[in-house]
N, C-alpha and C positions, 0 to 999 in steps of 0.2 A: 813625285812626278809620275811614278808608276800607277798610283791610285788615280791620278788625273787621266792618264792614258787609258786605263780600263773604263773610266766613266765617260771618256770621249769616244768610245767605240760605237758608231751608229748602229751596229748590229745588235748591241745589247741594251740599247736605250730606245724607248718608244716616244717619250716625251720630247718634242722638238726643242723645248726650252733647256733641256739638259744635254743636247747634242752640240758639238762644236760648229760654229758657223762655217759654211763652205768658203774656201779661199776666194772663189769668184765673187762673193758678196762682201768681201772685206775691202772697202773702198776709201776708208778714212786715211788721209795723210796728216802731216803735222799741222797744216793750216786748219783742217777740219777739227782736229782735237783742240787746237788753240782757240778757235772761234767758240766752240761749245763751252769749254771750261772758263774762258775769259768772261763770257757772258754770265755763266752760272756763279762766278766768283764775286760778282758785283750785284748787290741788291739792297732793298730797304732794311732787311734784317741785319746784314753785315754792317751797314751804316749805323744802325741803332746799337749794335754791339760796341762799335767804336765810341759812341756817346756814353756808354756805361763805363768805359775805361777812364775817360777823362771827363770830369775832374776828380774822380775817385783816386786815381793814381797820379803821381808826378809825371810830367811830360816825358822825362828821360826813362822812367820805369815803364810807361805805357809803350814807348817806342821799342824798348827791349822785349817786352812781352809780345808785341805784334810781330816782330821779326822772328823770334824763337818759336812762338806758337804756330806761325804760318809755315815755317820750315818743317816742323815736326808733323803737323796735320797734313800738309800737302805732300810730304814725303811718303807717308803711309798710303795716301790716295794714289800717288804716282806708281808706287811699287805694286799695288793691287791692279792698277790699270795695265801695267806691263804683263802681269800674270794672265789677266783676262784676254789680252790681245794675243799673246803667244799660244795660249791654249784654245782660243776661240769659244770659250765657255762663258755663259752668262753668270751673274752673281749666284743664282740658284744652282747652276751647274757646278760652280766652284764649291759651294756649300755641300752639295751631295758628294762631290769627289773627296772632300776633306773629312766630313763627319759621318758619311754613310747615308743611305737613302732614308733610313728610319729617323735617326736623330736630327737630320738636316731639316725635317719638317718644322721643327720648333723655331730655328732662326728664320726660316722662310716666312712662317706665319707672323713672327714678331716684326719682320721687315714690312709685311703688308700692313700691320697695325701702325707701324711708324710712318709709312707713306700716307696713310689716311690722316694721321695726326698732323704731319707736316703740310699736307695739302690744305687742310682746314686752317692751320695757322697762317700759311702764306696768303690765303684768300682774305683772311682777316686783316693782315698787314697791308695788302694792296687796297682793300676797302677803306681802311682808316687813312691811308696815304691819299687816296683819291678824294675822300671827304675833306681832308685838311687842305688840299690844294684848291678845291672848289670854294671853301669858306674863305681862304686867304685871298683868293682872286675876286671875291665878291659875287661869285656865281650862285646858282641855286643850291641852297643848303637846308632844305626842308627835312621833315622827319622821314620822308620816303627815300631821300638820297642814299643813305647807307644800304637800304634794301636794293635799290637800283644798281649801286656799285657792286654789291655782292653778286647779283644776277649777271651783270656785265662780265666780271672776271671769271665767274663760274662757267658761263656760256663759252667764253673764249677757251678755257681749259678743256671743256668737252669737245670743242671743235678741233683742238690740237690732238686730242686722243684719237680722233678718227683718221688722222693722216699718218704718214710714214715718218719715223724718227730720223732716218737717214736723209730723207728729202727735206725735212724741216731744218736740219743742221746745215746742209750743203746749200740749199736754195734760199732760205730765209735768214737764219742766224749768221751764216758766213757773209752774205751779201748786204743785209740791212741791220741785223741785230748788233753785230760786232762794231760797225762804224758808230752806231748810236751809243753803245757802251763807252767807246773811246772818247766820243764827244762829251758825254756826261762826266767822265772822269777828268777830262781837261777842264771843264767848267768848274767842277768841284775843287780841283787843284788850284785854279786861278782864284777862286773865292777864299780858299784857305790861305794862300800866300798873301793876298791882300789884307786879310784880317790879322794875320800874324805880323805882317810888316807894320800895320797900324798899332798893334799892341806892343811891338818890340820883340825882336828875336831873343834877346838875352832874358827878358822878363818871362817870355813863354817857356824857354828852355829850363829856367831855374824855378818855375812855379811848382810849389809843393802840392801834393794831393790832399783832398778833403777827407780821405778815409772811407770806410764802408766796404772796401774790397782789397784783399791782399794780393800780392804778386802771383802766388800759386793759383788762387781762385781765378784771377784774370787770365793767367796762362791756360788754365783748363777751358775757360770760355772761348778763347781764341782758337785753341786746337779743335774744339767741338764744331767750329764753323765748317772747315773742309771735311773733317771726319764724318760729319752727318751724311755726306754723299758716299761713304765707303760701301754700304750695301748695294749701291747702284752703279758704281764706276765701271764694273766689268760689263754691264749691259751695253754701255756706250763703247768702251775700249775694244770689245771683241770685233767691232767693225773696222778696226785699224789694220793696216797692211804690215806694220812693223812695230815690234814691242818697244824698241828704244825710242821711236817717235812718240808712241803713246806715253811713255814715261816722262819724256821731256815736256 
């Protein structure tokens, strides 16, 4: 903590990314944190991860892996969010406070490379999802559709980059994004319950896995989902008013 306090002293730091956020700019409450992470926690990549677990694992093993992996991964994420909120430092600021200004450049650069890779991967996932929906609905599915979908999602991301993250969370995600996520989860849950009932709950619960993935490998995959946000969580959490609220 003494290292963080020294790194948090505005008089000794010129880079605004390494300074603690002023208290007057920390406006996130529990609802803002919940809206942001609830929306980030649901996506095509997470759904595809679940599709990898079953039928490779038995249903009971998959449920155990999902619960344990989510608790471990989200626990690390929440603890880092609490530190970022209480210190007011961004992820880069925490790295500088922990490793020192020279060595911290390495994880910061690796974080930038990771973000470029994740952004590219997410655009590909959204493009493929859009193309699949268009083809399934009988819409236009020509050779140019993947290119158009890539430009569409890439342009949307560029537009979001030009705005304020705080404004995006409080005005868009909190008001519109979160209800859409809840509605989509309700629809997916309804679909799952309907198919599980048709198949039979006992048959589903006792169904064995087909192999191809061990429990530890599956656990590692589930933990990786929330932990992939670890290098960024403080950038959002530092806008919070209370560390306990950010942790919850």
